[in-house]
Backbone as a ProteinNet text record, in pm:
[ID]
protein_1_A
[PRIMARY]
MRIGIHLDSSGAVTVDEIQADARAVAARGLDSAWTNQAPGGWDPLAVLATTSDGPDELGTAVVPTYPRHPVVMATEALTVQALSGRRLTLGIGPSAALIMTGEFGIPYTAPARHTREYLEVLRPLLRGEHVKYSGTFFTIDTQLAIAADPPSVMLAALGPRMLEVARDLADGTLALWARPKTVSDYLVPRLSDGARIALTLLVVVTSDADGVRERVARDYAIVRELPAYRAMLERGGLSGPADTVVAGDESSVLRELRRFRDAGVTDLIVSVPGSKEDRERVLDVLAGSSFAD
[TERTIARY]
1361.4	1252.8	1319.1	1249.5	1238.1	1216.3	1255.8	1231.2	1227.7	1076.3	995.6	948.3	928	902.7	715.2	636.4	533.9	608.6	513.3	524.3	418.7	417.9	315.5	244.2	120.4	84.6	-26.9	-36.3	-163.6	-169.8	-265.7	-229	-150.3	-83.2	10.6	96.8	161.6	310.2	270	366.6	386.3	418.2	421.8	472.6	596.6	685.5	833.7	898.1	789.4	822.6	824.6	771.3	723.4	803	825.1	954.3	1109.7	1103.9	1226.7	1236.5	1131.3	1153.6	1178.3	1091.4	1146.2	1314.4	1364.3	1505.9	1583.8	1532.5	1618	1591.6	1489.3	1475	1599.2	1565.5	1684.6	1822.2	1842.6	2005.7	2047.9	1941.1	2001.5	1984	1978.3	1964.5	1875	1744.4	1650.2	1527.4	1471.8	1404.3	1285.8	1209.7	1092.2	1062.1	963.4	870.2	706.7	612.4	452.3	390.6	347.2	207.2	45.8	-44.4	-136	-220.4	-401	-472.4	-522.1	-493.5	-491.5	-595.3	-732.6	-832.7	-785.6	-820.4	-821.1	-660.4	-589.4	-450.2	-413.3	-327.3	-270.3	-319.9	-323.5	-342.3	-196.3	-235.2	-110.8	-46.1	-90	-13.4	32.3	-49.7	-3.9	150.9	147.5	298.1	367.8	361.5	449.8	524	412.3	454.8	568.3	594.5	684.4	837.2	775	949.5	1025.6	1097.5	1201	1374.1	1365.8	1480.5	1458.6	1362.5	1317.5	1378.2	1330.5	1383.5	1342.6	1417.8	1360.3	1224.3	1184.4	1010.4	922.9	848.2	682.7	606.7	503.5	386.4	286.4	168.1	12.8	15.4	9.7	-105.1	-166.1	-332.6	-341.5	-460.6	-446.1	-561.1	-704.6	-820.5	-924.7	-1033.2	-1114	-1102.6	-1248.6	-1325.1	-1491	-1469.4	-1391.7	-1405.2	-1354.8	-1280.4	-1232.4	-1276.5	-1298.8	-1350.1	-1162.9	-1252.6	-1088.3	-1019.1	-1136.5	-1060.7	-962.2	-1004.9	-939	-833.6	-842.1	-723.3	-585.8	-651.1	-557	-459.9	-583.8	-522.7	-391.3	-453.4	-362.9	-216.5	-249.1	-117.4	-34.7	-62.7	-5.4	75.5	11.1	80.8	199.3	175.4	231.9	348.9	330.8	452.8	532.6	491.3	578.7	669.8	592.9	714.7	813.7	764.6	841.9	956.2	959.4	1060.7	1053.5	870.8	869.1	915	864.3	895.2	812	665	558.4	485.2	452.1	359.8	248.6	119.1	-3.6	-99.8	-67.1	-196	-305.1	-410.6	-552.7	-619.6	-759.5	-831.8	-944.8	-1051.1	-1187.2	-1226.3	-1135.5	-1142.1	-1212.8	-1306.5	-1410.4	-1564.1	-1663.3	-1738.9	-1794.7	-1708.5	-1698.5	-1670.6	-1570.1	-1484.1	-1624.9	-1598.5	-1687.1	-1820.1	-1892.7	-2040.6	-2045.4	-1987.5	-2005.6	-1928.4	-1842.4	-1758.8	-1816.5	-1755.4	-1818.2	-1925.3	-2031	-2173.3	-2167.6	-2090.1	-2071.6	-2157.5	-2237.8	-2266.5	-2131.6	-2140	-2012	-2126	-2162	-2187.3	-2106.5	-2131	-2075.9	-1880.6	-1841.4	-1649.7	-1570.7	-1629.8	-1535.3	-1545.5	-1681.1	-1754	-1715.3	-1723.3	-1677.8	-1537.8	-1453.2	-1338.7	-1267.6	-1352.6	-1316.2	-1308.7	-1432.1	-1488.8	-1379.6	-1361.3	-1226.6	-1143	-1097.2	-963.5	-955.6	-1053.7	-1100.1	-1115	-1127.5	-1147.8	-1009.2	-961.5	-801.6	-691.3	-662.5	-538.2	-530.9	-632.7	-611.5	-608.2	-667.3	-623.1	-495.4	-478.6	-275.3	-217.5	-272.1	-169.1	-199.8	-341	-285.2	-443.5	-495.2	-573.3	-729.8	-811.9	-895.2	-1010.4	-1115.1	-1171	-1343.8	-1378	-1534	-1581.5	-1682	-1697.9	-1787.8	-1898	-2066.4	-2025.4	-2045.9	-2056.1	-2184.1	-2216.2	-2281.3	-2236	-2095.7	-2083.8	-2014.6	-1988.2	-1896.4	-1936.1	-1960.7	-2005.3	-1912	-1820.3	-1704.9	-1653.7	-1592.5	-1631	-1482.7	-1384.3	-1260.4	-1112.4	-1040.2	-900	-812.3	-720.8	-647.1	-495.6	-476.5	-337.2	-223.7	-180.6	-62.9	57.7	134.8	296.1	338.6	326.3	374.8	350.5	457.4	472.4	369.8	265.9	165.4	254.3	209.3	310.6	247.3	282	297.6	126.4	44.2	-55.3	-88.4	-150.6	-128.9	-294.4	-323	-457.4	-472.4	-521.7	-504.2	-672.1	-592.2	-666.2	-630.6	-743.4	-754.1	-848.5	-934.7	-1033.2	-1007.1	-1099.4	-1075.2	-1130.9	-1259.5	-1253.9	-1151.4	-1122.4	-1073.4	-943.5	-865.1	-756.5	-752.1	-890.2	-899.8	-889	-924.8	-944.8	-775.2	-728.2	-581.1	-492.4	-542.1	-480.2	-505.6	-616.3	-669.4	-625.3	-631.3	-620.2	-517.5	-437.8	-320.1	-210.9	-99.7	40.7	65.5	13.6	-23	-60.8	-72.2	-155	-72.6	-179.6	-121.7	-180.4	-139.1	-182.6	-106.4	-181.3	-171.7	-235.8	-135.3	-232.9	-183.5	-124.2	-57.2	74.2	72.9	206	281.1	360.4	451.6	305.4	308	211.7	59.4	-16	-89.6	-62.2	99	94.7	143.4	198	251.7	120.4	62.3	-32.1	-150.3	-212.7	-350.2	-304.4	-192.7	-176.8	-130.5	-22.9	50.1	-9.9	-95.2	-183.2	-242.8	-332.4	-415.7	-363.3	-270.8	-187.6	-132.4	-81.6	-74.9	111.7	172.6	321.1	384.4	500.8	550.8	492.8	371.3	283.2	340.6	346	381	315.9	376.6	315.2	371.6	306.6	339	309.9	369	277.9	346.5	249.7	283.9	281.7	388.2	422.1	438.1	395.2	481.1	555.5	683.9	809.3	901.2	913.1	1000.6	1115.1	1222	1380	1351.2	1335.5	1317.4	1324.1	1361.2	1354.2	1241.9	1146.8	971.3	893.8	917.8	809.9	693	639.1	528.1	444.3	529	460.2	411.9	499.7	461.2	353.4	330.5	201.4	77.9	134.1	21.1	-33.3	94.2	24.6	-82.7	4.2	-65.1	-242.8	-234.1	-393.8	-501	-419.1	-503.3	-528.2	-392.3	-410.5	-495.1	-475.7	-519.9	-662.8	-746.2	-842.6	-918.7	-937.9	-1061.7	-1025.3	-930.4	-885.1	-986.4	-1029.5	-1147.7	-1282.4	-1320.8	-1410.8	-1473.6	-1321.5	-1361.5	-1351.5	-1471	-1439.4	-1358	-1296.6	-1193.6	-1058.9	-1020.2	-906.1	-952.8	-1113.5	-1130.2	-1091.7	-1150	-1100.3	-995.9	-921.8	-738	-686.1	-721.3	-658.3	-718.7	-896.3	-881.9	-852.6	-808.6	-765.7	-600.8	-562.1	-420.7	-417.4	-587	-540.2	-511.1	-521.9	-488.8	-545.5	-575.3	-653.8	-745.8	-566.5	-574.3	-470.9	-467.8	-302.3	-201.1	-207.3	-49.1	-19.7	-88.2	-33.2	56.4	14	155.8	258.1	264.6	365.6	492.2	605.1	746.5	856.2	823.1	905.2	1027.1	1197.5	1202.3	1385.8	1467.7	1634.7	1617.2	1762.8	1764.8	1815	1858.6	1870.6	1751.4	1642.4	1533.6	1447.4	1404.3	1357.3	1421	1526.6	1537.6	1540.9	1540.8	1531.8	1392.7	1258.6	1140.2	1098.5	1217.5	1162.3	1166.6	1271.3	1332.6	1213.3	1133.2	1017.6	977.8	915.2	827.4	870.8	1015.4	1073.7	1067.5	1111.7	1077.8	918.2	844.5	696.7	637.1	721.9	666.5	662.3	679.3	641.3	751.5	741.6	814.4	847.2	783.3	811.2	759.1	835.9	793.8	787.3	692.1	648.9	656.8	682.2	782.3	682.8	614.6	550.9	613.2	646.8	673.5	587	556.6	425.9	515.7	565.6	669.7	685.9	812.2	879.3	951.5	971	1098	1234.3	1275.5	1355.1	1362.2	1236.1	1234.8	1220.1	1162	1195.2	1342.6	1345.3	1531.2	1626.5	1605	1638.1	1598.4	1474.3	1460.7	1505.2	1504.7	1586.7	1739.3	1780.4	1934.3	1955	1906.7	1886.4	1876.3	1745.4	1710.8	1823.9	1874.3	1996.1	2115.6	2145.6	2273.6	2233.2	2123.7	2073	2056.8	2066.9	2043.9	1906	1822.6	1727.1	1663.1	1794.1	1813.6	1740.9	1670	1648	1746.1
667.2	563.1	456.2	453.4	440.3	321	153.6	6.9	1	-113.5	-129.1	-288.4	-372.8	-517.9	-532.3	-586.3	-629.2	-780.1	-717.7	-837.7	-883	-1053.4	-1100.5	-1089.6	-1033.3	-1053.2	-1170	-1271.9	-1326.6	-1439.8	-1485.1	-1589.5	-1713	-1757	-1854.4	-1878.2	-1712.4	-1712.2	-1638.7	-1655.1	-1589.6	-1458.9	-1374.1	-1263.8	-1258.3	-1378.1	-1411.1	-1361.5	-1464.8	-1458.8	-1329.7	-1272.4	-1103	-1039.8	-1027	-918	-937.4	-1148	-1167.1	-1099	-1096.1	-1041.3	-911.5	-802.7	-713.2	-674.2	-765.3	-745.2	-781.1	-855.7	-897.6	-763.9	-683.5	-584.3	-485	-482.6	-370.2	-438	-522.3	-607.9	-561.3	-548	-538.9	-378.7	-312.4	-132.7	-97.2	-179.1	-138.4	13.6	32.4	171.5	114.2	32.6	40	-96.4	-163.4	-277.9	-217	-297.4	-256.2	-349.5	-367.3	-434.9	-436.5	-491.6	-473.5	-556.1	-521.1	-633	-698.4	-834.4	-945.6	-1030.2	-1089.8	-1172	-1283.5	-1259.6	-1312	-1319.1	-1201.8	-1205.8	-1102.8	-1098.2	-1001.1	-864.9	-785.6	-630.1	-571.8	-519.5	-447.8	-385.3	-281.1	-153.8	-234.9	-323.8	-421.4	-487.4	-509.4	-578.7	-479.5	-409.7	-285	-211.1	-207.9	-123.4	-207.3	-335.1	-425.2	-451.9	-396.9	-423.7	-326.6	-383.8	-285.9	-261.4	-340.8	-373.6	-390.5	-308.3	-299.3	-165.5	-162.3	-48.8	93.4	183.1	329.1	376.1	304.9	320.5	231.8	218.1	108.5	138.6	113.1	133	17.2	104.8	-1.5	42.3	-87.4	-83.5	-230.8	-181.4	-82.3	-128.8	-41	-22.8	16.8	-100.3	-40.2	30.2	157.1	304.1	275.7	167.7	138.8	72.1	-34.7	-101.7	-11.4	76.8	158.2	313.9	366	466.2	555.8	709.5	761.4	807	806.1	863.8	746.7	629.3	547.7	451.4	498.3	496.6	606.6	741.5	808.8	754.4	736.2	705.4	602.6	446.9	361.3	373.2	489.6	508.3	629.1	694.4	781.3	671.2	597.5	473.7	400.2	349.5	329.8	435.4	530.3	587.2	652	653.2	686.5	565.4	439	307.9	238.9	311.9	276.2	360.4	452.6	553.2	646.2	700.9	788	728.4	615.9	573.6	515.3	523.9	504.4	557.3	523.7	592.9	489.5	568.8	518.9	512.8	405.6	399.3	358	391	389.5	363.2	304.6	296.4	253.5	262.4	199.9	43	-15.1	-188.9	-180.2	-233.2	-306.5	-324.5	-303.5	-402.1	-524.3	-624.4	-763.8	-821.7	-723.2	-745	-690.4	-548.6	-451.3	-519.3	-530.1	-574.7	-754.9	-767.5	-949.4	-1005.5	-962.7	-1027.5	-990.2	-829.1	-802.9	-728.4	-715.7	-652.4	-520.8	-447	-302.7	-239.3	-205.1	-87.9	7	-38.4	-14.9	138.1	246.5	389.6	483.2	535	624.3	637.9	541.6	527.9	635	770.3	873	962	962.5	1101.9	1047.6	948.5	848.7	851.9	848.4	877.4	1006.2	1080.2	1250.2	1294	1255.3	1283.6	1187	1112.5	1069.5	1123.1	1135.1	1220	1380.4	1451.4	1589.5	1564.2	1467.1	1419.8	1363.1	1286	1176.4	1295.4	1389.8	1418.1	1553.1	1639.4	1714.6	1630.8	1491.3	1450.3	1400.3	1398.3	1333.2	1486.6	1562.8	1687.5	1693	1687.3	1682.3	1799.3	1831.9	1962.8	1914.7	2023.2	1959.2	1982.4	1864.7	1869.8	1862.4	1923.6	1965.3	1961.7	1823.7	1789.9	1763.2	1788	1753.4	1724.2	1582.6	1525.3	1421.1	1366.8	1256	1195.7	1132.5	977.6	991.3	1089.9	1116.4	1283.3	1274.3	1386.9	1370.8	1483.5	1476.7	1591.1	1530.4	1655	1651	1615.7	1545.5	1620.1	1577.4	1603.7	1470.9	1487.8	1341.8	1460	1356.9	1409.9	1347.8	1275.1	1218.8	1296.1	1244.5	1329.8	1235.6	1276.7	1185.8	1295.5	1265	1328.9	1281.8	1349.9	1288	1205	1077.3	1012.5	1081.9	1035.3	1051.8	991.8	1034.9	942.1	934.9	805.4	752.9	731.6	732.9	693.2	579.5	506.4	413.5	432	486.8	517.1	516.9	461.8	437.1	478.9	536	584.3	738	821.6	949	1042.2	967.1	1043.7	1013.9	896.4	910.9	919.1	946.7	1040	1230.9	1255.2	1361.5	1376.8	1279.7	1287.8	1310.1	1179.7	1144.4	1308	1358.6	1497.9	1622.5	1627.4	1737.2	1706.5	1562.6	1545	1449.4	1393.9	1273.2	1338.6	1250.9	1301.2	1208.2	1148.2	1065.6	950.2	854.6	750.1	604.8	505.4	368.2	294.8	244.4	204	46.1	-19.5	-158.9	-161.3	-283.8	-341.4	-239.8	-197.6	-68.1	-112.8	-29.3	-67.7	76.3	109.9	278.1	366.6	277.7	381.9	433.2	335.2	393.1	495.3	459.5	553.6	733.8	714.5	840.8	914.6	876.3	920.7	945	866.7	841	914.8	823	860	982.4	1044	1170	1229.5	1267.3	1416.2	1461.4	1344.2	1374.1	1413.5	1413	1433	1590.1	1618.7	1761.8	1715.1	1811.2	1826.3	1792.2	1684.2	1640.6	1574.1	1468.5	1381	1248.8	1138.9	1032.5	949.6	825.6	713.4	616.1	567.7	403.4	301.6	234.6	158.3	-30.4	-119.7	-218.7	-320.9	-423.6	-456.6	-577.2	-724.5	-874.2	-872.7	-924.8	-929.1	-1044.5	-1111.6	-1258.2	-1284.9	-1310.4	-1339.7	-1491.3	-1469.8	-1663.4	-1685.9	-1814.8	-1852.3	-1919.1	-1897.9	-1935.1	-1841.5	-1719.8	-1585.5	-1643.5	-1708.9	-1747.4	-1845.6	-1922.3	-2063.8	-1914.5	-1822.4	-1759.6	-1661.1	-1617.3	-1519.2	-1629.8	-1726.3	-1839.3	-1859.3	-1897.1	-1915.9	-1750.4	-1649.6	-1527.5	-1528.7	-1558.6	-1541.9	-1656.6	-1768.7	-1779	-1782.8	-1743.6	-1736.1	-1569.2	-1493.2	-1373.8	-1350.9	-1461.4	-1445.8	-1391.6	-1353.1	-1243.3	-1094.3	-1071.2	-894.9	-864.3	-943.3	-945	-900.3	-925.4	-944.8	-796.7	-717	-596.5	-491.4	-431.8	-343.2	-203.5	-166.4	-101.3	-104.8	-247.5	-301.9	-321.7	-404.7	-436.2	-316.7	-157.9	-56	18	-50.3	-15.2	-109.9	-230.3	-310.9	-226	-223.8	-201.6	-54.1	24.6	169.1	177.7	57.3	16	-56	-119.8	-222.9	-337.2	-411.6	-580.9	-622	-759	-853.9	-922.6	-869.6	-936.6	-905.6	-934.3	-943.3	-938.7	-1057.5	-1127.1	-1031.2	-969	-895.1	-753.1	-755.8	-615.1	-705.9	-848.3	-899.9	-852.9	-868.2	-811.5	-990.1	-1018	-1173.5	-1154.2	-1243	-1271	-1275.5	-1236.7	-1269.6	-1142.6	-1149	-1030.9	-854.7	-908.3	-809	-723.4	-822.4	-791.4	-714.9	-794.7	-738.4	-567.9	-573.6	-446.9	-348.7	-357.5	-275.2	-220.3	-331.2	-317	-232.2	-196.4	-130.5	-7.1	-10.1	173.2	257	96.3	211	255.8	197.4	201.6	411	379.9	480.4	648.8	568.4	703.3	749.3	674	686.1	820.1	796.3	896.5	800.1	645	584.2	684.7	680.7	762.1	633.8	527.4	385.9	291	211.8	61.2	-57.5	-105.4	-201.4	-351.1	-388.2	-540.9	-621.1	-729.4	-838.2	-923.8	-1072	-1167.7	-1289.1	-1321.7	-1430.7	-1572.9	-1633.2	-1744	-1801.1	-1873.9	-1945.2	-1845	-1900.4	-1791.1	-1813.9	-1910.1	-1915.1	-1781.9	-1752.1	-1640.2	-1545.6	-1520.1	-1381.1	-1343.5	-1416.2	-1421.5	-1350.4	-1418.8	-1414.8	-1213.1	-1211.9	-1076.4	-974.4	-1039.6	-882.7	-922	-966.3	-1002.2	-871.4	-945.2	-824.6	-678.9	-662.7	-510.5	-447.2	-553.5	-457.6	-451.4	-491.7	-470.7	-370.4	-325.2	-201.5	-71.2	17.6	142.8	223	292.4	297.1	505.1	524.4	673.5	743.1	899.7	943.6	1036
-693.9	-648.1	-529.8	-464.1	-351.2	-360	-281.9	-305.9	-113.8	-175.4	-37.6	-38.9	80.7	14.8	83.8	36.1	88.6	218.1	289.3	389.2	417	414	397.6	542.9	574.6	747.3	700.6	659.1	661.9	770	778.7	924.3	871.6	753.6	733.3	792.1	826	885.4	1000.6	1098.7	1227	1274	1369	1379.6	1371.4	1408.1	1421.8	1275.6	1201.9	1059.2	999.9	1005.1	958.6	1005.8	1108	1186.4	1093.1	1088.3	1029.5	891.1	808.8	709.6	719.3	767.9	796.4	803.8	915.6	957.9	815.9	737	592.3	496.2	486.8	431.8	478.4	586	651.6	612.8	632.8	602.7	455.9	382.7	187.7	192.8	267.6	303.4	187.1	171.5	127	196.6	146.4	171.3	294.6	257.4	369.1	347	452.6	432	488.5	420.9	413	421.8	512.2	558.1	505.6	512.4	487.8	564.1	545.3	652.2	564.8	560.8	514.2	560.1	495.8	518.4	660.9	723	861.7	913.1	836.6	952.5	1030.1	1019.9	1150.8	1121.4	1257.8	1257.6	1182.9	1083.2	1027.2	1116	1216.2	1242.8	1381.7	1429.7	1560.5	1565.3	1443.8	1403	1362.2	1288.8	1290.9	1391.9	1496.1	1615.5	1693.3	1664.6	1768.3	1648	1517.4	1431.8	1443.3	1551.8	1570.8	1510.8	1423.2	1322	1214	1179.5	1031.4	943.3	826.5	759.3	829.6	763.9	829.1	805.7	712.9	658.3	688.9	745.9	807	733.5	642.4	597.3	591.1	603.5	606.8	437.2	354.9	239.1	233.7	250.4	343.6	466.8	529.9	662.7	630.7	590.7	574.1	668.5	601.9	674.4	715.5	641.7	715	838.3	870.7	1027.9	1118.6	1105.8	1214	1221.2	1305.4	1337.5	1311.6	1265.9	1261.1	1385.1	1454.5	1634.7	1652.2	1584.3	1677.2	1547.7	1442.3	1356.9	1414.2	1419.2	1481.3	1583.6	1703.6	1824.7	1779.6	1709	1702.5	1601.1	1534	1436.6	1509.8	1582.6	1663.5	1764.2	1816.1	1932.1	1855.6	1722	1648.5	1617.7	1563.6	1513.5	1651.8	1777.7	1884.6	1886.8	1871.8	1935.5	1812.9	1736.8	1590.7	1574.8	1608.6	1628.9	1550	1486.9	1388.6	1262.5	1210.6	1104.7	1037.6	1073.4	1041.6	893.3	801.5	679.9	685.9	728.2	739.4	631.3	567	418.3	451.6	346.3	443.8	318.9	311.7	155.9	226.2	144.2	147.3	108.9	81.3	58	-91	-46.5	-150.8	-99.6	-180	-117.2	-82.7	-206	-180.8	-40.5	36.8	174.6	287.3	253.3	354.9	363	313.1	329.2	315.1	206.7	209.6	287.6	377.9	468.7	599.1	609.1	750.1	726.1	651.5	685.7	725.1	666.5	689	558.4	574.4	419.9	359.8	239.4	166	70.6	112.6	89.3	11.5	-65	-115.3	-85.1	-110.9	-68.9	-95.5	-180.1	-223.3	-94	-98.8	13.8	152.2	166.4	296.3	344.1	208.6	232.2	259	170.9	234.8	292	428.7	531.1	682	632.9	718.6	716.4	595.4	595.5	645.4	667.2	688.5	869.7	900.1	1045.3	1077.5	982.5	1074.7	1069.1	906.1	924.3	1043.3	1086.6	1200.3	1329.5	1324.3	1453.3	1483.7	1384	1365.9	1397.7	1399.2	1405.6	1561.3	1623.7	1791.8	1783.2	1672.9	1711.7	1731.3	1748.5	1820.4	1694.1	1686.1	1551.2	1582.5	1555.2	1536.4	1421.6	1409.9	1266.8	1239	1123.9	1128.7	987.2	942.1	823.5	785.1	673.2	667.8	748.9	767.8	817.5	950.1	978.6	1071.4	1170.8	1303.6	1375.2	1528.5	1517	1582.1	1671.9	1798.8	1905.9	1993	1962.9	1985.8	1996.9	2056.6	2087.6	2119.8	2077.4	2126.1	2183.7	2290.8	2377.9	2378.6	2270.8	2269.6	2164.2	2264.8	2205.8	2086.9	1982	1846.4	1733.6	1689.5	1551.8	1453.5	1399.9	1297.8	1169.3	1140.5	1031.1	920.9	755.2	673.7	611	580.9	502.7	345	324.7	186.6	190.9	45.1	31.1	-87.2	-76.9	-185.7	-292.5	-399.8	-469.4	-648.9	-677.3	-890.8	-909.5	-900.7	-1003.5	-960.5	-1029.2	-1055.4	-951.6	-865.4	-768.4	-643.9	-644.1	-544	-524.2	-661.5	-669.2	-637	-662.2	-630.9	-462	-425.1	-258.3	-235.7	-275.2	-265.4	-295.1	-380.7	-432.4	-329.3	-283	-214.8	-11.8	7	119.8	197.5	109.6	109.7	89	108.7	63.3	-74.5	-101.5	-250.6	-252.6	-339.5	-347.2	-370.2	-323.8	-320.5	-412.7	-506.6	-653.2	-666.5	-765.2	-788.6	-955.8	-1015.7	-1114.7	-1216.7	-1261	-1312.1	-1414.1	-1533.3	-1573.6	-1647	-1683.7	-1666.3	-1700.1	-1828.4	-1908.2	-1834.2	-1736.2	-1670.8	-1562.2	-1475.7	-1401.8	-1450	-1584.8	-1680.3	-1698.1	-1774.6	-1848	-1740.7	-1654	-1565.9	-1414	-1359.3	-1216.9	-1193.9	-1246.1	-1220.6	-1271.7	-1387.1	-1383.6	-1280.1	-1261.6	-1138.8	-966.5	-955.3	-835.5	-824.9	-703.8	-739.7	-766.3	-759.6	-795.8	-634.4	-652.8	-528.9	-449.9	-493	-427.3	-441.9	-388.8	-387.7	-470.6	-557.3	-584.1	-578.1	-461.6	-434.7	-528.6	-591.2	-638.5	-597.6	-574.6	-557	-669.8	-647.6	-835.6	-775.4	-835.9	-833.9	-930.2	-870.3	-930.6	-858.8	-1017.9	-995.8	-1043.3	-1006	-1123.6	-1099	-1252.5	-1299.7	-1442.7	-1491.5	-1647.8	-1693.4	-1609.3	-1646.4	-1635.9	-1691.2	-1721.6	-1733.7	-1798.8	-1860.9	-1757.8	-1686.6	-1574.4	-1441.8	-1406.4	-1342.8	-1365.3	-1512.8	-1512	-1475	-1568.7	-1510	-1407.6	-1318.4	-1158.3	-1139.6	-1112	-1095.8	-1158.4	-1300.6	-1360.4	-1269.9	-1235.4	-1147.6	-1033.1	-915.8	-792.8	-784	-857.5	-841.9	-941.6	-953.5	-1033.9	-1001.2	-848.5	-797.6	-813.7	-852.4	-881.6	-1005	-1085.6	-1205.3	-1082.5	-1013.7	-967.8	-903.8	-900.2	-798.1	-888.1	-877.8	-991.1	-975.7	-887.4	-896.5	-930.9	-908.9	-947.1	-1147	-1143.1	-1296.5	-1356.9	-1350.6	-1414.3	-1410.1	-1337.8	-1340.3	-1463.4	-1457.2	-1576.4	-1689.9	-1717.6	-1828.2	-1898.4	-1769.4	-1838.9	-1912.3	-1855.1	-1911.3	-2063.5	-2089	-2169.3	-2154	-2047.9	-1938.1	-1935.9	-1996.7	-1934.7	-1778.5	-1727	-1579.2	-1496.2	-1372.2	-1284.4	-1393.2	-1425.8	-1479	-1574	-1658.8	-1763	-1657.6	-1562.8	-1491.6	-1404.5	-1440.3	-1325.5	-1436.5	-1328.6	-1416.5	-1355.5	-1486	-1411.5	-1562.2	-1512.7	-1586.6	-1546.7	-1628.8	-1576.7	-1501.2	-1431.9	-1335.2	-1441.7	-1525.1	-1637.2	-1692.5	-1725.4	-1767.5	-1672.7	-1554.6	-1450.9	-1396.3	-1384	-1314.9	-1459.7	-1607.8	-1678.7	-1685	-1678.6	-1675.2	-1504.4	-1403.4	-1283.7	-1327.4	-1367.5	-1428.2	-1521.3	-1565.4	-1678.5	-1565	-1453.8	-1346.3	-1318	-1244.9	-1198.1	-1286.7	-1429.3	-1477.6	-1544.3	-1544.2	-1575.6	-1410.1	-1295.2	-1190.2	-1098.4	-1020.3	-941.5	-820	-760.1	-651.4	-542.1	-500.3	-400.8	-473.7	-497.8	-600.8	-453.7	-434.8	-292.7	-372.5	-384.2	-423.1	-335.1	-438.6	-345.3	-461.9	-429.4	-453.9	-486.4	-570.7	-527.9	-567	-493.3	-534.2	-340.9	-365.2	-264.2	-156.2	-92.6	38.6	-109	-135.5	-238.8	-364	-400.5	-518.6	-427.2	-339	-237.4	-202.4	-165.2	-160.4	-266.4	-349.9	-517.1	-560.3	-542.5	-586	-475.2	-333.2	-269.7	-267.8	-290.6	-374	-455.4	-572.4	-687.1	-644.8	-569.5	-557.1	-465.1	-387.5	-285.4	-387.6	-522.8	-549	-684.5	-683.8	-801.1	-721.8	-819.9	-781	-840.7	-798.5	-857.1	-865.1	-795.8	-764.2	-900.2	-860.4	-987.8	-1035.8
[MASK]
+++++++++++++++++++++++++++++++++++++++++++++++++++++++++++++++++++++++++++++++++++++++++++++++++++++++++++++++++++++++++++++++++++++++++++++++++++++++++++++++++++++++++++++++++++++++++++++++++++++++++++++++++++++++++++++++++++++++++++++++++++++++++++++++++++++++++++++++++++++++++++++++++++++

């Protein structure tokens, strides 16, 4: 199991701070660093394009599809791939109606079908192929002339239909709000052999695990308002995001993370909800441990 760290890309941090975090990940020998399109935050692909001293893999988890035309996404992804020394993993997803329609005013229509068409256009564009396509959402007749290797493409997929799209057209899924049993019993059987399962997980090394869970329950209350997230929690018999947190002393945290490895997670994206000191403590614990299969 590869270990990655989620980099805060919100407007509350500077680009210099994001890049310093990426260097800290690389200095500890961890495998990857991931950014997302945080509300009001930095552009994740642009940030990764300028991250020269980070780990071997730089990923987005995720960039929303609806605001970016697939030709634009392919163009930007290939540019970042070239600038980053072929380290990009492009994670995309449809986001949620609450954000796409509620904040951006974009109709959130048939997200699974929209995503399937998006990938049917995006993947061949990334390979340098001429794409002539006519679908419900996209009509394309173009080709990119960018000399860059195509990046790996991951899809944020939680529901059955989206997981079918991930199985058919992506290199794996980006998931969250899951426990090991949900991974082994729900995600693994719906993906093809060899598919990556990258799971974002809240992790804190602490003597006050209950306090951490109380804070997560409060700070992440909006998760229950997003249908895909709520359904994912309910599939695992969980009442809220706090039930997915891994918190405790070093040995209990490492023991729990190995359960995710054994369940089928190939890539763990660790997010630390807390202070800079909390983050440094988790990084140190991860750096001193082996999660090889």
